C-alpha positions, -999 to +999 in steps of 0.1 A: +000+000+000+013+034-008+028+054+020+008+084+009-024+064+013-015+055+048-003+090+057-036+104+044-056+082+067-033+090+096-036+128+089-074+125+089-073+106+123-051+134+137-080+158+130-105+136+147-119+123+114-125+086+112-115+074+077-128+041+064-116+019+037-135+000+010-124-031-009-125-030-046-157-044-061-155-076-081-150-073-118-159-093-148-125-105-162-138-111-197-153-076-199-122-061-184-099-078-210-122-067-238-122-031-226-084-029-224-080-047-257-102-022-273-080+006-259-045-009-261-047-038-286-050-075-279-014-080-268-022-062-235-043-091-224-013-114-228+008-091-208-017-088-179-021-126-179+017-130-179+020-109-147-007-128-128-040-116-143-063-089-130-080-112-105-046-118-088-038-081-085-073-072-073-070-099-046-036-086-035-048-051-033-079-061-013-057-081+011-035-050+016-065-028+023-077-053+049-043-053+065-041-015+065-075-013+081-064-036+108-031-018+113-048+016+116-078+003+134-103+019+110-135+004+096-133-016+064-164-020+042-160-052+022-177-042-009-163-072-029-177-099-006-210-081-002-216-079-040-203-114-046-226-128-020-256-110-034-260-132-064-250-135-101-224-109-108-230-112-146-266-101-142-256-072-119-230-061-145-256-063-173-280-043-153-253-017-146-245-015-183-281-010-193-286+017-166-255+036-179-269+034-214-303+047-202-289+077-183-268+088-213-299+097-233 
């Protein structure tokens, strides 16, 4: 975790502000890879896979957030687990996409 991330939380606490951390939401790997391939070409998917895949990095980041929350003794909202436990992520992603399309009119 970035030292500036930690120092920002510590600064807030020194001013009697209680920071809280949120885990990253789950993602749809296929949709993610399509999105970056559209922007950067298909070889980017090979690179991301070669360095562990996006799921690996998301998991590592969330573990660091949980560790930091414990270290700083601040609340952690586990967005990822909540969303994953609420049902079919694919359906939620489709609903989110259709809402985005509807609001752009």
